[in-house]
C-alpha positions in Angstrom: 73.6 171.4 74.8 70.3 169.6 74.2 70.1 166.9 71.5 67.1 165.0 70.1 68.2 161.5 69.0 65.8 159.6 66.9 65.8 155.9 66.0 63.5 154.3 63.5 62.6 151.1 65.4 61.3 150.5 68.9 63.4 147.4 69.5 66.9 146.7 70.8 69.5 146.4 68.1 73.1 147.7 67.7 72.1 151.3 66.8 69.7 151.6 69.7 72.2 150.3 72.2 74.8 152.7 70.7 72.5 155.6 71.2 71.9 154.8 74.9 75.6 154.1 75.6 76.8 157.3 74.0 74.1 159.4 75.6 75.0 158.1 79.0 78.7 159.2 78.6 77.7 162.5 77.0 75.8 163.5 80.2 79.2 164.0 81.9 80.1 166.4 79.0 77.0 168.5 79.5 75.0 167.0 76.7 71.3 166.4 77.5 69.9 163.7 75.2 66.2 163.5 74.4 65.1 160.2 72.7 62.3 159.6 70.2 61.2 156.4 68.4 58.0 154.9 66.9 55.1 154.5 69.2 54.3 151.2 70.9 51.5 150.7 68.4 54.3 149.3 66.2 54.1 146.2 68.3 57.6 146.6 69.9 58.6 148.5 73.0 62.0 147.0 73.9 63.9 150.2 73.2 61.5 152.4 75.2 61.7 150.0 78.2 65.5 149.7 78.1 66.0 153.5 77.7 63.6 154.3 80.6 65.4 151.8 82.8 68.7 153.6 81.9 67.2 156.9 83.0 66.2 158.3 79.6 62.7 159.5 78.9 61.4 158.4 75.5 59.0 160.3 73.2 57.0 157.8 71.3 55.8 159.2 68.0 53.3 157.9 65.5 56.0 157.1 63.0 55.2 154.5 60.4 58.1 153.2 58.3 58.4 151.9 54.8 57.9 148.2 54.0 59.5 145.9 51.4 57.4 145.6 48.2 56.7 141.9 48.5 53.0 141.6 48.8 49.7 143.4 48.3 49.7 144.1 52.0 53.1 145.8 51.8 51.9 148.0 49.0 49.1 149.2 51.2 51.5 149.8 54.1 53.7 151.9 51.9 50.8 154.0 50.7 49.8 154.5 54.3 53.4 155.5 55.1 53.5 158.1 52.4 50.1 159.5 53.3 51.2 159.9 57.0 54.5 161.6 56.3 53.1 165.2 56.8 51.6 164.1 60.2 54.9 162.6 61.3 56.8 165.7 60.3 54.3 167.8 62.2 54.6 165.7 65.4 58.4 166.0 65.3 58.2 169.7 64.7 56.0 170.1 67.7 58.4 168.0 69.8 61.5 169.9 68.7 59.8 173.2 69.6 58.5 172.0 72.9 61.9 170.6 74.0 63.8 173.5 72.5 66.6 171.2 71.3 69.8 172.6 69.8 70.2 169.8 67.2 68.5 166.7 65.9 70.5 163.4 65.5 68.7 161.0 63.1 69.8 157.4 62.7 69.2 155.7 59.3 69.1 157.1 55.7 65.2 156.7 55.6 64.8 158.5 58.9 64.0 161.7 57.1 60.8 162.9 58.8 62.5 164.2 62.0 65.4 165.6 59.8 62.9 167.5 57.7 61.1 168.7 60.9 64.4 170.0 62.3 65.3 171.7 59.0 61.9 173.5 58.9 62.4 174.5 62.5 65.7 176.0 61.9 67.6 173.4 63.9 70.9 171.7 62.9 70.8 168.1 61.8 73.4 165.3 62.3 72.5 162.4 60.0 73.9 159.0 60.9 74.2 156.6 58.0 74.6 152.9 58.9 73.3 150.0 56.8 74.3 148.6 53.4 70.8 147.2 52.9 69.4 149.5 50.3 69.5 149.5 46.5 71.7 152.1 44.8 68.7 153.9 43.2 67.2 154.5 46.7 70.5 155.7 48.1 70.9 158.2 45.2 67.4 159.4 45.8 67.7 159.8 49.6 71.1 161.6 49.3 69.4 164.3 47.4 67.7 165.1 50.7 70.5 164.2 53.1 73.2 166.5 51.6 71.4 169.8 51.9 69.6 169.1 55.1 72.4 167.6 57.2 74.9 170.0 58.8 77.1 167.0 59.6 77.0 163.4 58.3 78.3 160.4 60.3 79.2 157.2 58.5 80.1 154.1 60.5 83.0 153.0 58.3 84.9 154.3 55.2 83.3 151.6 53.0 79.9 152.9 54.1 81.0 156.4 53.3 81.7 155.3 49.7 78.4 153.4 49.6 76.4 156.5 50.5 78.6 159.4 49.1 81.0 157.9 46.6 84.7 157.5 46.5 85.4 161.2 47.1 83.5 161.3 50.4 86.6 162.0 52.4 87.0 165.4 50.8 83.7 166.5 52.2 84.3 168.6 55.4 81.0 167.7 56.9 81.4 163.9 56.8 82.8 162.1 59.9 83.7 158.4 60.2 82.6 157.2 63.6 82.8 153.4 64.2 80.2 151.7 66.3 81.6 151.4 69.8 81.9 148.7 72.5 82.0 149.3 76.2 84.8 147.2 77.8 83.4 147.7 81.3 80.2 146.0 80.3 81.6 143.3 78.0 84.1 141.8 80.4 84.6 138.1 80.2 85.7 137.6 83.9 82.5 139.4 85.1 80.3 137.4 82.7 81.8 134.0 83.8 80.6 134.7 87.4 77.0 134.0 86.1 78.0 131.1 83.9 76.6 128.2 86.0 73.4 130.0 86.8 72.8 130.8 83.1 73.6 127.3 81.9 71.1 125.9 84.4 68.4 128.5 83.3 68.8 127.4 79.7 69.0 123.7 80.4 72.6 123.4 79.2 75.8 122.1 80.7 79.5 122.3 80.2 79.5 119.3 77.8 77.7 121.4 75.1 79.6 123.4 72.5 77.7 126.7 72.2 77.4 128.9 69.2 75.4 132.1 69.5 73.8 134.4 66.9 72.7 137.8 68.3 70.5 139.4 65.7 66.8 140.4 65.6 64.7 138.0 63.5 64.8 139.4 60.0 65.6 137.8 56.6 68.6 140.1 56.1 70.2 138.6 59.2 70.5 135.2 57.4 69.1 132.9 60.1 67.8 130.6 57.5 71.3 129.8 56.1 72.6 129.2 59.6 69.8 126.7 60.3 70.5 125.0 57.0 74.2 124.6 58.0 73.4 122.8 61.3 72.7 119.2 60.2 76.3 118.9 59.0 77.6 120.5 62.2 75.6 118.1 64.3 77.0 115.1 62.4 80.4 116.3 63.5 79.4 117.0 67.1 75.9 116.1 68.4 76.6 118.3 71.5 76.5 121.5 69.4 73.8 123.9 70.5 72.8 127.2 68.8 71.5 130.1 70.8 69.5 132.6 68.8 69.2 135.9 70.6 67.0 138.6 69.2 63.6 140.3 69.1 60.9 139.2 66.7 59.6 142.5 65.3 55.9 142.7 64.7 56.6 142.9 60.9 58.6 139.6 61.0 56.3 137.2 62.8 55.6 135.3 59.6 59.3 134.9 58.9 59.9 133.7 62.4 57.2 131.0 61.9 59.0 130.0 58.6 62.2 129.5 60.6 60.4 127.4 63.2 58.9 125.3 60.4 62.4 124.8 58.8 64.1 123.7 62.0 61.2 121.2 62.7 61.6 119.9 59.1 65.3 119.4 59.7 64.8 117.8 63.2 66.7 120.6 64.9 64.3 121.5 67.7 66.6 120.0 70.4 69.6 121.9 69.1 68.3 125.4 68.6 67.3 127.7 71.4 65.2 130.8 70.5 65.9 133.1 73.5 64.1 136.2 72.2 65.2 139.7 73.2 67.7 139.6 76.1 69.5 142.3 78.1 72.2 139.9 79.5 74.1 139.7 76.2 77.5 139.8 78.0 76.6 136.7 80.1 75.3 134.9 77.0 78.5 135.7 75.1 80.4 134.6 78.1 79.0 131.0 78.1 79.3 130.7 74.3 82.3 129.4 72.4 81.9 131.5 69.3 79.7 134.1 67.7 78.1 133.4 64.3 76.6 136.2 62.3 75.3 135.0 58.9 73.9 138.4 57.6 73.0 139.2 54.0 73.4 142.9 54.6 75.0 144.9 57.5 76.7 148.1 58.5 79.2 147.4 61.3 77.3 145.1 63.6 77.9 146.0 67.2 77.8 142.4 68.4 81.0 141.5 66.6 82.9 144.0 68.7 81.1 142.8 71.8 82.2 139.2 71.1 85.8 140.3 70.3 85.9 142.4 73.5 85.1 139.2 75.4 87.8 137.2 73.6 85.4 135.1 71.4 86.2 134.0 67.9 83.7 135.3 65.3 82.3 133.8 62.1 80.7 136.5 60.0 79.7 137.1 56.4 81.5 139.4 53.9 78.9 142.2 53.9 78.8 145.8 54.9 81.9 147.0 56.6 82.5 143.8 58.6 86.1 143.6 57.1 86.8 146.9 58.9 85.9 145.4 62.2 87.5 142.0 62.2 90.4 140.3 60.4 89.8 137.2 58.4 91.7 134.1 59.7 93.1 136.3 62.6 90.0 137.2 64.7 87.7 134.7 63.1 86.4 133.7 59.6 84.8 136.0 57.1 82.7 133.9 54.6 80.4 134.5 51.7 76.8 135.3 52.6 74.0 132.8 51.9 76.4 129.9 52.0 75.4 127.1 54.5 78.4 125.0 53.5 80.9 127.7 54.3 79.1 128.3 57.6 79.2 124.6 58.6 82.8 124.2 57.6 83.9 127.3 59.6 81.9 126.2 62.7 83.3 122.6 62.5 86.9 123.9 62.2 86.6 126.1 65.3 84.9 123.3 67.2 87.7 120.9 66.4 90.6 123.3 66.9 90.4 124.8 70.4 93.9 126.3 70.1 93.0 128.2 67.0 89.7 129.3 68.5 91.3 130.7 71.6 94.1 132.4 69.6 91.5 134.1 67.4 89.7 135.2 70.6 92.9 136.7 72.0 93.5 138.6 68.7 90.0 139.8 68.7 90.3 141.2 72.2 93.3 143.3 71.1 91.5 144.4 67.9 88.5 145.5 69.9 90.5 148.2 71.7 90.3 150.3 68.5 86.5 150.6 69.0 86.2 151.4 72.7 83.2 153.5 73.7 85.2 156.6 75.0 86.6 157.2 71.5 83.1 157.1 70.0 81.8 159.5 72.6 84.6 162.0 72.0 83.9 161.9 68.2 80.1 162.5 68.8 80.9 165.5 71.0 83.2 167.0 68.4 80.6 166.4 65.7 77.9 168.1 67.7 80.1 171.1 68.4 81.0 171.4 64.8 77.4 171.2 63.7 76.6 174.0 66.1 79.8 175.9 65.4 80.9 175.7 69.0 84.7 176.0 69.6 84.6 176.3 73.4 83.7 174.0 76.2 80.0 173.4 76.7 
């Protein structure tokens, strides 16, 4: 079986990591995965670089994406995106025919160009729906295309199934719930701690510091601003608190990044916040951290929550997307309202002060993470692919 798997951004985030992790395991099941993403002209190449190091060739396509309507420049970008849709569809059609794939797996509700190319080429489509970011009118509009084009639809949690397809989505035979996975072999606390002293030295930190980490690409929907605004109160309680911000700065978000830098300078936080950029040693960074903080405004099921839980770390996250289906409030961490710096600071302070509670939540999270182990996700992908291709026998 040959699958073309397409992501909409050429940077490393949860969906991109899931695509690679699942593809690696599917090799053993006879599934050959071909990858595609926007070309490096988008200004980001972290996905391409990571995939190639993992042994997967990547087809970079001229693949403009839509932009938020928040400026005259964004309007021009969206006009350009619309005008280039036929060219993008043509490029994917040519790729599909050249590689002679059996099906096309697209990630994201707006990732319609490769789906349309597959449909026009007579290939089956598996459409993976993830984020709760979009307004209802846009979801309704896009589902007009998704429903007839997709042979199989994957949603990453039941609540996301309702978000995209309504309350009756479970009655649809072609909709599968497949949670985002975590690899327990990779996210192993004991292995990560072997690199603790080296990493602390690299970052200019030591064992006296209390470390909170936020792993999220720099984007307004990830809520970094509210976390920064929460820090003055946290530092009043414990001046040794340090915040590690791990994540790429997409080319479209450089202005927002500069706004965050300006804010932390205004609040005199430059010595307490470390922008680490895109990192591939996430297990090691989680290993040295005391807790994970994810202040998002919108999400699907963020992979980093499972990664932190798998390493026995308490989690503070906002009540958005399907996060309540990943973690349990007051058992594996705290689920708080979005856009609330006070709630963020109070939760951080409580877990700083109560080591027993923090460790107990970490232990509970480790048990909860077992529900989301990678092998289960791989098996579900394989069955979905077989179903899309009407295969009832071994590959």
